[in-house]
C-alpha positions as CSV (number, residue, x, y, z in Angstrom):
1,M,122.0,-12.4,65.9
2,E,118.8,-12.9,64.0
3,A,118.5,-15.3,61.0
4,K,118.5,-12.5,58.5
5,D,121.7,-11.1,60.0
6,L,123.3,-14.6,59.9
7,K,122.3,-14.8,56.2
8,K,123.8,-11.4,55.4
9,K,127.0,-12.4,57.2
10,A,127.2,-15.7,55.3
11,D,126.6,-14.0,52.0
12,S,129.4,-11.5,52.8
13,S,131.9,-14.2,53.8
14,S,131.0,-16.2,50.7
15,A,131.7,-13.3,48.4
16,V,135.1,-12.6,50.1
17,A,136.1,-16.3,49.9
18,F,135.1,-16.5,46.2
19,H,137.0,-13.4,45.4
20,K,140.1,-14.8,47.1
21,F,139.8,-18.1,45.2
22,V,139.4,-16.3,41.9
23,L,142.6,-14.3,42.4
24,L,144.6,-17.3,43.7
25,Q,143.7,-19.7,41.0
26,K,144.9,-17.4,38.3
27,D,148.5,-18.1,39.2
28,H,148.0,-21.5,41.1
29,N,145.5,-23.3,39.0
30,Q,147.4,-26.6,39.4
31,D,147.2,-26.5,43.2
32,L,144.5,-27.7,45.6
33,F,142.1,-25.2,47.1
34,C,140.6,-26.1,50.5
35,F,137.4,-24.4,51.7
36,Y,136.7,-24.5,55.4
37,E,134.2,-23.2,57.9
38,G,135.5,-20.4,60.2
39,N,138.8,-21.3,61.8
40,D,138.7,-25.0,61.0
41,N,141.9,-24.7,59.0
42,G,143.7,-25.0,62.4
43,Y,142.6,-28.6,62.5
44,Y,142.6,-29.4,58.8
45,Y,145.8,-27.7,57.5
46,P,148.4,-30.0,59.1
47,R,146.4,-33.1,58.1
48,I,146.1,-32.0,54.5
49,K,149.8,-31.2,54.5
50,E,150.6,-34.7,55.8
51,F,148.4,-36.7,53.4
52,Y,148.2,-34.5,50.3
53,N,151.3,-34.6,48.1
54,G,151.0,-31.2,46.4
55,V,150.6,-27.6,47.3
56,H,147.3,-26.5,48.9
57,H,145.7,-23.2,49.7
58,P,143.3,-22.8,52.6
59,I,140.3,-20.5,52.1
60,K,138.1,-19.5,55.1
61,C,134.4,-19.4,54.2
62,G,132.7,-18.3,57.4
63,N,130.1,-21.0,58.1
64,K,128.7,-24.2,56.7
65,K,126.3,-22.5,54.3
66,S,129.2,-20.5,52.9
67,V,131.2,-23.7,52.2
68,L,128.2,-25.3,50.5
69,Y,127.7,-22.1,48.4
70,M,131.3,-22.2,47.4
71,Y,131.0,-25.8,46.4
72,K,128.2,-25.0,44.0
73,S,129.8,-21.8,42.7
74,V,133.3,-23.1,42.2
75,K,132.4,-26.4,40.6
76,T,130.0,-24.7,38.2
77,R,132.4,-21.9,37.1
78,Y,135.8,-23.6,37.6
79,P,135.3,-27.3,37.1
80,E,138.9,-27.9,36.0
81,V,140.4,-26.6,39.3
82,K,141.0,-29.1,42.0
83,C,139.1,-28.1,45.2
84,S,138.1,-29.7,48.5
85,F,135.4,-28.8,50.9
86,F,135.1,-29.4,54.6
87,I,132.0,-29.0,56.8
88,D,130.8,-30.0,60.2
89,N,127.7,-32.3,60.4
90,D,126.2,-30.3,63.3
91,F,122.7,-31.6,64.1
92,D,121.8,-31.6,60.4
93,E,121.0,-34.4,57.9
94,R,124.2,-35.7,56.3
95,I,125.1,-34.2,52.9
96,E,126.1,-37.6,51.5
97,N,128.3,-36.0,48.8
98,P,131.6,-37.8,48.3
99,K,133.2,-34.6,47.1
100,I,132.5,-32.8,50.4
101,Y,134.1,-34.0,53.6
102,E,131.6,-34.0,56.5
103,T,132.6,-34.8,60.0
104,P,131.4,-38.2,61.3
105,C,130.7,-36.5,64.7
106,Y,129.0,-33.1,65.4
107,S,132.0,-31.0,64.5
108,I,135.8,-30.9,64.4
109,E,135.8,-29.8,68.1
110,N,134.7,-33.2,69.0
111,F,138.0,-34.6,67.8
112,Y,139.5,-32.8,70.8
113,T,137.4,-34.5,73.5
114,S,138.5,-38.0,73.9
115,K,140.4,-39.7,76.8
116,N,143.3,-40.4,74.4
117,F,143.5,-36.6,73.7
118,I,143.9,-35.9,77.4
119,S,146.3,-38.8,77.8
120,D,148.6,-37.5,75.1
121,I,148.6,-34.0,76.7
122,L,149.4,-35.5,80.1
123,K,152.4,-37.3,78.6
124,N,153.8,-34.6,76.4
125,E,152.9,-31.4,78.2
126,F,153.0,-32.5,81.8
127,G,155.7,-35.1,81.4
128,L,153.7,-38.0,82.8
129,S,153.4,-41.7,81.8
130,E,151.1,-44.6,82.4
131,I,153.1,-45.8,85.4
132,D,152.6,-42.5,87.3
133,S,149.9,-42.3,89.9
134,E,149.3,-38.7,88.8
135,Y,148.5,-39.8,85.3
136,K,146.0,-42.3,86.4
137,T,144.3,-39.9,88.9
138,A,144.1,-37.2,86.3
139,L,142.4,-39.5,83.8
140,D,140.0,-40.7,86.5
141,V,139.1,-37.1,87.3
142,F,138.6,-36.4,83.6
143,D,136.3,-39.4,83.2
144,T,134.2,-38.5,86.2
145,N,133.8,-34.9,85.3
146,Q,133.2,-35.4,81.6
147,Q,130.4,-37.9,82.4
148,K,128.9,-35.4,84.8
149,Y,129.2,-32.6,82.2
150,H,127.4,-34.8,79.6
151,N,124.6,-35.7,82.0
152,E,124.0,-32.0,83.0
153,S,124.2,-30.7,79.4
154,L,122.2,-33.5,77.7
155,L,118.9,-31.7,78.0
156,F,120.2,-28.5,76.4
157,N,121.9,-30.5,73.5
158,A,118.8,-32.6,73.0
159,W,116.6,-29.5,72.9
160,Y,118.8,-27.8,70.3
161,A,119.1,-31.0,68.2
162,S,115.3,-31.3,68.2
163,L,115.0,-27.7,67.0
164,K,117.4,-28.3,64.2
165,E,115.7,-31.6,63.2
166,K,112.3,-29.9,62.9
167,A,113.8,-26.9,61.1
168,N,115.4,-29.2,58.6
169,T,112.2,-31.2,58.1
170,N,110.1,-28.1,57.6
171,K,112.8,-26.3,55.7
172,C,112.8,-23.3,58.0
173,S,115.1,-21.6,60.5
174,A,115.3,-22.8,64.1
175,N,115.4,-19.1,65.1
176,V,118.1,-19.8,67.7
177,N,121.7,-18.6,67.6
178,L,123.8,-20.1,70.4
179,N,127.0,-19.0,72.0
180,C,130.0,-21.2,72.6
181,S,128.9,-21.9,76.2
182,I,125.7,-23.0,77.8
183,P,124.0,-20.0,79.5
184,K,125.5,-19.4,82.9
185,E,122.1,-19.0,84.5
186,F,121.6,-22.7,83.6
187,F,125.0,-24.2,84.1
188,I,128.0,-24.1,86.4
189,L,131.1,-25.6,84.8
190,K,133.7,-26.1,87.6
191,I,135.7,-29.3,87.8
192,G,134.6,-31.2,90.8
193,S,131.3,-29.4,91.2
194,I,129.6,-29.3,87.8
195,S,125.9,-28.6,88.1
196,S,122.9,-27.4,86.2
197,D,119.5,-25.8,87.1
198,Y,117.2,-25.6,84.1
199,N,114.3,-27.5,82.6
200,F,112.4,-27.6,79.3
201,D,110.2,-24.6,80.3
202,N,113.3,-22.6,81.2
203,L,114.6,-23.2,77.6
204,K,111.3,-22.1,76.1
205,N,111.4,-18.9,78.1
206,K,115.1,-18.2,77.4
207,Y,114.6,-18.6,73.6
208,P,111.0,-17.4,72.9
209,E,111.6,-16.9,69.2
210,A,112.7,-20.6,68.7
211,I,110.3,-22.7,66.6
212,S,107.9,-24.8,68.6
213,I,108.8,-28.4,69.7
214,S,107.3,-30.6,72.4
215,E,108.9,-31.9,75.6
216,K,108.2,-35.4,74.3
217,E,110.3,-34.7,71.2
218,V,113.2,-33.6,73.4
219,N,112.9,-36.6,75.7
220,N,113.0,-38.9,72.7
221,K,116.1,-37.2,71.5
222,I,117.7,-37.7,74.9
223,K,117.0,-41.4,74.7
224,E,118.5,-41.5,71.2
225,F,121.7,-39.6,72.4
226,Q,122.1,-41.9,75.4
227,L,122.8,-44.8,73.0
228,K,125.7,-43.0,71.4
229,D,129.2,-41.7,72.4
230,L,128.2,-38.4,73.8
231,S,131.7,-36.9,73.4
232,K,131.2,-37.3,69.6
233,T,127.4,-36.5,69.5
234,L,126.9,-33.4,71.6
235,R,127.6,-29.9,70.3
236,G,131.3,-29.5,69.7
237,K,131.8,-26.0,71.0
238,Y,130.3,-27.1,74.4
239,E,132.6,-30.1,74.4
240,L,135.6,-28.0,73.8
241,E,134.5,-25.6,76.5
242,F,134.7,-28.5,79.0
243,I,138.2,-29.5,77.7
244,Y,139.4,-26.0,78.0
245,T,138.1,-25.8,81.6
246,F,139.6,-29.2,82.5
247,L,143.1,-28.4,81.1
248,N,143.1,-25.1,83.0
249,F,142.1,-27.1,86.1
250,L,145.2,-29.3,85.6
251,I,147.4,-26.3,85.0
252,D,146.2,-24.6,88.2
253,D,146.6,-27.8,90.2
254,A,150.2,-28.3,89.0
255,N,151.2,-24.7,89.8
256,D,149.7,-24.7,93.3
257,P,151.9,-26.9,95.4
258,E,150.0,-26.1,98.6
259,N,146.5,-26.7,97.4
260,G,147.0,-29.0,94.4
261,T,145.7,-32.5,94.7
262,I,146.8,-34.3,91.5
263,L,150.0,-33.1,89.9
264,K,153.3,-32.7,91.8
265,N,155.4,-30.7,89.4
266,K,154.8,-27.2,88.0
267,T,154.1,-26.6,84.3
268,K,154.6,-23.8,81.8
269,F,151.9,-25.3,79.6
270,R,149.2,-22.8,78.7
271,V,146.1,-23.0,76.6
272,D,145.0,-20.2,74.3
273,K,141.3,-20.5,74.1
274,A,141.1,-18.6,70.8
275,Q,143.8,-20.8,69.2
276,M,142.9,-24.2,70.7
277,L,142.1,-25.8,67.4
278,S,145.6,-25.1,66.0
279,Q,147.6,-25.2,69.3
280,L,146.3,-28.6,70.3
281,S,145.8,-30.0,66.8
282,Q,148.6,-32.5,67.1
283,Y,146.7,-34.3,69.9
284,A,143.3,-34.3,68.1
285,E,141.8,-37.4,66.5
286,T,142.3,-38.0,62.8
287,P,139.5,-40.3,61.6
288,N,140.1,-42.7,58.8
289,C,137.4,-41.2,56.6
290,L,139.3,-37.9,56.6
291,V,142.6,-39.6,55.7
292,K,140.8,-41.4,52.8
293,Y,139.2,-38.2,51.6
294,I,142.5,-36.3,51.5
295,E,144.4,-39.2,49.9
296,Q,141.9,-39.4,47.1
297,L,142.7,-35.8,46.3
298,N,146.1,-37.0,45.1
299,K,144.4,-38.9,42.3
300,V,141.4,-37.1,40.9
301,L,139.7,-33.7,40.7
302,C,137.2,-33.3,43.5
């Protein structure tokens, strides 16, 4: 999808969201209205319900630009209505607006990528505990493969981050629209044999419309990323793709008594890729900054 098409889509979703808000606030103007990107309410809804004392209404805005548009529109026209706004940081400069919640990591998907996340699923969905050898083996396999995944996808992430950084600096579009997975011609995501076959020139050829960046810029970004927690730094949709693949690997292993190598007992646990954010929300990380943001909504207008 080209940049102009993305803008048209964002404008449309903003109009729909604003119309929904206007209709809702007529009869519920004492309630809290929560504006999210896309399907992020699957993560945020239960947390707002836990830490906010009143009634709240989720409003889907489409993308980050739509949420920011809604912030300006709503606060200008309806300053007396209590509203909250939730966005991903992505590879952008931080907004630094206390009235807007921005993830401390790339996106909310990165809250679903930690070792603790997998540990909780092993305990609750697979019935394991720390004393089980299967539990320890599964976490070891997770660590090994996640590290391999990060190493193989680092160049792609650094390239994209460099594009976004230059685009933000020059106030222009990066001219790239990525899918939820790294292109298959570059990457094989199979637990136990993760591999990649691409370089900087391959990326330039794959995305010829992308703004120009140098290989040196990308290499510098790689060095910058290597000093950080990659599970929180790299693109969230790619991280979630790995988690989805790993969980299905565990499910297949558990349900194949002849060829399984880790888990001994069968499981009925299944993962719905389209509903992962809501289905597995109870296991996702809840950072203190989010709790603080929500709790403040109990006291003042946002």
